[in-house]
N, CA, C and O of each residue as an XYZ file, in Angstrom:
464
protein
N       0.851     -1.189      0.000
C       0.000      0.000      0.000
C       0.888      1.241      0.000
O       1.885      1.316      0.718
N       0.501      2.201     -0.817
C       1.200      3.482     -0.855
C       0.284      4.532     -0.255
O      -0.811      4.774     -0.762
N       0.727      5.149      0.815
C      -0.024      6.237      1.439
C       0.638      7.556      1.080
O       1.852      7.717      1.206
N      -0.178      8.489      0.634
C       0.304      9.846      0.380
C      -0.579     10.806      1.169
O      -1.803     10.683      1.173
N       0.042     11.736      1.817
C      -0.681     12.737      2.603
C      -1.003     13.945      1.724
O      -0.220     14.326      0.853
N      -2.162     14.531      1.969
C      -2.577     15.711      1.210
C      -1.537     16.817      1.312
O      -1.303     17.547      0.349
N      -0.919     16.940      2.465
C       0.081     17.994      2.665
C       1.298     17.811      1.750
O       2.052     18.760      1.536
N       1.495     16.618      1.216
C       2.630     16.343      0.334
C       2.253     16.384     -1.148
O       3.115     16.177     -2.003
N       0.982     16.648     -1.468
C       0.541     16.677     -2.865
C       1.252     17.812     -3.606
O       1.404     18.915     -3.081
N       1.680     17.519     -4.828
C       2.380     18.501     -5.653
C       1.423     19.090     -6.693
O       0.570     18.385     -7.233
N       1.572     20.372     -6.963
C       0.720     21.012     -7.964
C       1.214     20.654     -9.365
O       2.374     20.295     -9.561
N       0.312     20.762    -10.321
C       0.676     20.526    -11.712
C      -0.121     21.466    -12.597
O      -1.205     21.916    -12.225
N       0.419     21.758    -13.760
C      -0.241     22.614    -14.744
C      -0.981     21.729    -15.739
O      -0.377     20.836    -16.333
N      -2.257     21.954    -15.929
C      -3.043     21.201    -16.908
C      -3.203     22.066    -18.159
O      -3.571     23.236    -18.057
N      -2.928     21.499    -19.339
C      -3.062     22.294    -20.567
C      -4.494     22.755    -20.802
O      -5.446     22.036    -20.499
N      -4.636     23.962    -21.345
C      -5.925     24.548    -21.724
C      -6.889     24.678    -20.542
O      -8.104     24.586    -20.722
N      -6.359     24.890    -19.341
C      -7.157     25.140    -18.139
C      -6.910     26.586    -17.716
O      -5.841     27.139    -17.977
N      -7.888     27.192    -17.070
C      -7.752     28.566    -16.587
C      -8.413     28.686    -15.213
O      -9.445     28.065    -14.956
N      -7.813     29.484    -14.342
C      -8.386     29.699    -13.020
C      -8.502     28.419    -12.204
O      -9.497     28.201    -11.513
N      -7.477     27.577    -12.287
C      -7.528     26.293    -11.590
C      -6.156     25.971    -11.002
O      -5.117     26.294    -11.579
N      -6.186     25.332     -9.849
C      -4.976     24.776     -9.254
C      -5.191     23.275     -9.167
O      -6.148     22.810     -8.548
N      -4.286     22.515     -9.797
C      -4.368     21.064     -9.772
C      -3.338     20.481     -8.825
O      -2.185     20.913     -8.811
N      -3.746     19.503     -8.035
C      -2.838     18.799     -7.138
C      -2.865     17.313     -7.484
O      -3.943     16.727     -7.592
N      -1.710     16.702     -7.656
C      -1.647     15.269     -7.936
C      -1.694     14.522     -6.609
O      -0.798     14.664     -5.777
N      -2.747     13.722     -6.413
C      -2.917     12.968     -5.174
C      -2.246     11.603     -5.244
O      -1.636     11.158     -4.272
N      -2.357     10.939     -6.389
C      -1.746      9.623     -6.602
C      -1.307      9.536     -8.054
O      -1.975     10.054     -8.948
N      -0.194      8.885     -8.278
C       0.263      8.637     -9.641
C       1.644      9.172     -9.916
O       2.093     10.136     -9.297
N       2.323      8.520    -10.872
C       3.654      8.903    -11.315
C       4.716      8.728    -10.233
O       5.736      9.418    -10.251
N       4.485      7.801     -9.280
C       5.497      7.558     -8.268
C       5.669      6.049     -8.084
O       4.763      5.267     -8.373
N       6.837      5.660     -7.603
C       7.128      4.256     -7.322
C       6.111      3.700     -6.322
O       5.882      4.289     -5.265
N       5.510      2.568     -6.663
C       4.530      1.942     -5.774
C       3.129      2.507     -5.907
O       2.207      2.046     -5.234
N       2.959      3.509     -6.778
C       1.645      4.124     -6.972
C       0.802      3.332     -7.952
O       1.192      2.237     -8.356
N      -0.343      3.862     -8.341
C      -1.234      3.144     -9.247
C      -0.557      2.860    -10.590
O       0.196      3.681    -11.113
N      -0.847      1.678    -11.132
C      -0.214      1.244    -12.376
C      -0.990      1.685    -13.613
O      -0.419      1.745    -14.702
N      -2.285      1.996    -13.469
C      -3.120      2.251    -14.642
C      -3.633      3.672    -14.781
O      -3.972      4.088    -15.888
N      -3.700      4.426    -13.701
C      -4.266      5.767    -13.760
C      -3.650      6.640    -12.673
O      -2.995      6.156    -11.750
N      -3.881      7.942    -12.814
C      -3.475      8.856    -11.764
C      -4.700      9.638    -11.296
O      -5.703      9.719    -12.006
N      -4.612     10.210    -10.101
C      -5.745     10.887     -9.471
C      -5.313     12.293     -9.071
O      -4.287     12.489     -8.421
N      -6.129     13.269     -9.480
C      -5.832     14.642     -9.145
C      -7.010     15.324     -8.468
O      -8.147     14.859     -8.546
N      -6.721     16.424     -7.810
C      -7.747     17.287     -7.226
C      -7.634     18.625     -7.932
O      -6.616     19.307     -7.818
N      -8.681     19.005     -8.664
C      -8.713     20.290     -9.358
C      -9.575     21.250     -8.555
O     -10.701     20.923     -8.181
N      -9.036     22.446     -8.290
C      -9.756     23.472     -7.553
C      -9.957     24.663     -8.483
O      -9.037     25.443     -8.731
N     -11.196     24.785     -8.997
C     -11.532     25.814     -9.978
C     -12.088     27.044     -9.275
O     -13.066     26.951     -8.532
N     -11.470     28.191     -9.507
C     -11.986     29.456     -8.994
C     -13.262     29.825     -9.747
O     -13.514     29.285    -10.824
N     -14.082     30.748     -9.194
C     -15.222     31.238     -9.956
C     -14.758     31.754    -11.321
O     -13.799     32.522    -11.409
N     -15.438     31.330    -12.369
C     -15.061     31.707    -13.725
C     -13.993     30.823    -14.335
O     -13.704     30.937    -15.527
N     -13.398     29.941    -13.539
C     -12.365     29.043    -14.047
C     -12.978     27.938    -14.893
O     -14.181     27.687    -14.838
N     -12.135     27.290    -15.669
C     -12.644     26.218    -16.502
C     -11.558     25.543    -17.298
O     -10.368     25.706    -17.026
N     -11.988     24.774    -18.297
C     -11.066     24.042    -19.165
C     -11.716     23.814    -20.522
O     -12.936     23.693    -20.629
N     -10.879     23.760    -21.558
C     -11.367     23.450    -22.893
C     -11.922     24.671    -23.592
O     -11.732     25.808    -23.159
N     -12.612     24.403    -24.683
C     -13.039     23.095    -25.178
C     -11.878     22.326    -25.803
O     -11.073     22.880    -26.552
N     -11.813     21.033    -25.475
C     -10.845     20.139    -26.076
C     -11.210     18.696    -25.756
O     -12.186     18.425    -25.057
N     -10.411     17.782    -26.281
C     -10.629     16.360    -26.026
C      -9.276     15.693    -25.825
O      -8.229     16.280    -26.099
N      -9.318     14.462    -25.344
C      -8.107     13.666    -25.177
C      -8.352     12.284    -25.770
O      -9.502     11.883    -25.950
N      -7.289     11.557    -26.074
C      -7.455     10.220    -26.644
C      -7.763      9.151    -25.593
O      -7.774      7.962    -25.910
N      -8.009      9.556    -24.359
C      -8.326      8.615    -23.281
C      -9.489      9.157    -22.466
O      -9.753     10.360    -22.469
N     -10.188      8.260    -21.765
C     -11.341      8.695    -20.970
C     -10.888      9.376    -19.684
O      -9.765      9.187    -19.218
N     -11.796     10.176    -19.124
C     -11.575     10.859    -17.857
C     -12.830     10.698    -17.004
O     -13.941     10.620    -17.530
N     -12.649     10.651    -15.694
C     -13.772     10.635    -14.764
C     -13.636     11.863    -13.870
O     -12.571     12.123    -13.310
N     -14.735     12.618    -13.744
C     -14.790     13.780    -12.864
C     -15.786     13.504    -11.747
O     -16.880     12.996    -11.995
N     -15.407     13.841    -10.511
C     -16.304     13.733     -9.357
C     -16.251     15.069     -8.627
O     -15.193     15.466     -8.137
N     -17.381     15.764     -8.552
C     -17.432     17.050     -7.852
C     -17.525     16.767     -6.346
O     -18.423     16.059     -5.889
N     -16.593     17.326     -5.600
C     -16.572     17.150     -4.147
C     -17.203     18.329     -3.424
O     -17.751     18.187     -2.331
N     -17.116     19.492     -4.050
C     -17.645     20.715     -3.439
C     -17.938     21.711     -4.550
O     -17.183     21.803     -5.518
N     -19.023     22.454     -4.416
C     -19.382     23.444     -5.422
C     -20.132     22.813     -6.573
O     -20.777     21.776     -6.419
N     -20.040     23.454     -7.739
C     -20.696     22.908     -8.926
C     -19.876     23.250    -10.165
O     -19.140     24.236    -10.199
N     -20.027     22.401    -11.184
C     -19.291     22.568    -12.432
C     -20.247     22.342    -13.593
O     -20.985     21.357    -13.615
N     -20.231     23.263    -14.563
C     -21.010     23.091    -15.785
C     -20.128     22.407    -16.820
O     -19.050     22.894    -17.162
N     -20.611     21.259    -17.314
C     -19.896     20.486    -18.330
C     -20.705     20.582    -19.619
O     -21.890     20.249    -19.634
N     -20.075     21.035    -20.697
C     -20.750     21.171    -21.980
C     -20.141     20.186    -22.975
O     -18.931     20.172    -23.201
N     -21.016     19.356    -23.570
C     -20.623     18.392    -24.598
C     -21.642     18.503    -25.727
O     -22.844     18.398    -25.486
N     -21.174     18.712    -26.953
C     -22.055     18.820    -28.125
C     -23.183     19.837    -27.921
O     -24.314     19.599    -28.345
N     -22.882     20.965    -27.275
C     -23.869     22.012    -27.057
C     -24.836     21.749    -25.914
O     -25.657     22.607    -25.590
N     -24.750     20.580    -25.303
C     -25.630     20.226    -24.179
C     -24.897     20.461    -22.866
O     -23.796     19.953    -22.656
N     -25.526     21.244    -21.978
C     -24.920     21.575    -20.689
C     -25.494     20.710    -19.579
O     -26.700     20.476    -19.511
N     -24.598     20.237    -18.704
C     -24.987     19.493    -17.511
C     -24.289     20.136    -16.331
O     -23.079     20.355    -16.375
N     -25.028     20.442    -15.279
C     -24.430     21.001    -14.077
C     -24.241     19.866    -13.076
O     -25.201     19.212    -12.667
N     -22.985     19.645    -12.689
C     -22.665     18.645    -11.681
C     -22.548     19.325    -10.327
O     -21.854     20.333    -10.192
N     -23.222     18.779     -9.329
C     -23.140     19.272     -7.967
C     -22.357     18.304     -7.100
O     -21.748     17.354     -7.593
N     -22.383     18.560     -5.808
C     -21.623     17.753     -4.848
C     -21.917     16.264     -5.021
O     -23.071     15.837     -5.010
N     -20.857     15.494     -5.178
C     -20.849     14.030     -5.348
C     -21.419     13.549     -6.666
O     -21.523     12.340     -6.875
N     -21.797     14.455     -7.570
C     -22.165     14.042     -8.926
C     -20.871     13.726     -9.672
O     -19.806     14.249     -9.344
N     -20.982     12.862    -10.677
C     -19.807     12.489    -11.449
C     -20.177     12.271    -12.904
O     -21.351     12.130    -13.246
N     -19.162     12.246    -13.755
C     -19.373     11.937    -15.167
C     -18.124     11.293    -15.737
O     -17.019     11.472    -15.224
N     -18.323     10.543    -16.804
C     -17.221      9.970    -17.567
C     -17.196     10.651    -18.927
O     -18.226     10.756    -19.593
N     -16.032     11.110    -19.334
C     -15.848     11.712    -20.646
C     -15.102     10.678    -21.492
O     -13.943     10.375    -21.209
N     -15.749     10.132    -22.525
C     -15.102      9.112    -23.359
C     -13.935      9.680    -24.178
O     -13.838     10.893    -24.368
N     -13.060      8.805    -24.656
C     -11.965      9.260    -25.516
C     -12.501     10.002    -26.740
O     -13.469      9.575    -27.369
N     -11.852     11.119    -27.064
C     -12.212     11.874    -28.255
C     -13.410     12.791    -28.116
O     -13.687     13.571    -29.027
N     -14.135     12.724    -26.998
C     -15.302     13.595    -26.828
C     -14.853     15.005    -26.426
O     -14.109     15.173    -25.460
N     -15.308     16.005    -27.167
C     -14.955     17.396    -26.866
C     -15.828     17.874    -25.719
O     -17.055     17.789    -25.777
N     -15.187     18.373    -24.684
C     -15.905     18.873    -23.515
C     -15.338     20.220    -23.105
O     -14.176     20.538    -23.356
N     -16.209     21.010    -22.458
C     -15.778     22.275    -21.873
C     -16.276     22.303    -20.440
O     -17.410     21.909    -20.166
N     -15.436     22.767    -19.524
C     -15.788     22.905    -18.113
C     -15.812     24.381    -17.758
O     -14.961     25.150    -18.204
N     -16.803     24.777    -16.943
C     -16.860     26.168    -16.485
C     -17.510     26.237    -15.114
O     -18.609     25.727    -14.900
N     -16.807     26.880    -14.191
C     -17.370     27.138    -12.864
C     -18.099     28.471    -12.944
O     -17.478     29.533    -12.904
N     -19.415     28.409    -13.056
C     -20.236     29.619    -13.184
C     -20.731     30.143    -11.847
O     -21.471     31.125    -11.805
N     -20.340     29.511    -10.769
C     -20.783     29.948     -9.451
C     -19.771     30.919     -8.844
O     -18.721     31.179     -9.434
N     -20.086     31.445     -7.683
C     -19.176     32.326     -6.958
C     -18.387     31.580     -5.893
O     -17.768     32.201     -5.029
N     -18.403     30.244     -5.948
C     -17.692     29.409     -4.982
C     -16.639     28.579     -5.700
O     -16.783     28.276     -6.885
N     -15.589     28.214     -4.992
C     -14.582     27.318     -5.551
C     -15.218     25.951     -5.775
O     -15.948     25.450     -4.920
N     -14.938     25.354     -6.926
C     -15.389     23.998     -7.215
C     -14.194     23.066     -7.050
O     -13.166     23.240     -7.704
N     -14.336     22.075     -6.171
C     -13.285     21.078     -5.967
C     -13.730     19.788     -6.638
O     -14.813     19.267     -6.371
N     -12.866     19.286     -7.517
C     -13.247     18.148     -8.332
C     -12.130     17.113     -8.352
O     -10.974     17.441     -8.620
N     -12.478     15.867     -8.068
C     -11.567     14.743     -8.180
C     -11.515     14.329     -9.648
O     -12.555     14.230    -10.301
N     -10.321     14.088    -10.167
C     -10.121     13.728    -11.561
C      -9.335     12.421    -11.611
O      -8.276     12.302    -10.994
N      -9.859     11.441    -12.351
C      -9.175     10.160    -12.525
C      -8.895      9.993    -14.007
O      -9.818     10.010    -14.822
N      -7.615      9.830    -14.366
C      -7.202      9.776    -15.766
C      -6.201      8.634    -15.947
O      -5.252      8.515    -15.171
N      -6.407      7.795    -16.967
C      -5.411      6.758    -17.230
C      -4.123      7.387    -17.737
O      -4.135      8.471    -18.321
N      -3.016      6.699    -17.508
C      -1.762      7.177    -18.050
C      -1.826      7.157    -19.579
O      -2.271      6.179    -20.179
N      -1.381      8.240    -20.193
C      -1.257      8.272    -21.648
C      -0.075      7.393    -22.040
O       0.817      7.147    -21.228
N      -0.068      6.937    -23.241
C       0.999      6.081    -23.738
C       2.360      6.731    -23.453
O       2.582      7.894    -23.792
N       3.240      5.991    -22.844
C       4.571      6.493    -22.542
C       4.662      7.311    -21.273
O       5.745      7.791    -20.939
N       3.541      7.491    -20.535
C       3.558      8.320    -19.321
C       3.593      7.495    -18.046
O       3.697      8.073    -16.964
N       3.513      6.173    -18.121
C       3.470      5.366    -16.916
C       4.718      5.582    -16.073
O       5.785      5.920    -16.586
N       4.561      5.380    -14.765
C       5.716      5.588    -13.878
C       6.830      4.588    -14.140
O       7.866      4.631    -13.478
């Protein structure tokens, strides 16, 4: 078992994101997960990501606040403990339209060549 403390989480820059601080909770370390990594994204009011897509699926879980996810012109607002899966190649846009920070757990498989 690999235990990592929140106080030791390192920040990372996510491409095409704005108004967000990402922290890597698990992944890219010896003894860590072999198939995916887990991050905590903290989106400020007005913060967001995209529109863009990736060649791998992503899972988002809102822990606090709310996030508007737009896919093919259809908007879905995720609230506390709501989640969604974004399939490979699906174009999505994220936007925190509230006046509160949105904290979101992100689970992403390692891209080819990125495994620890």
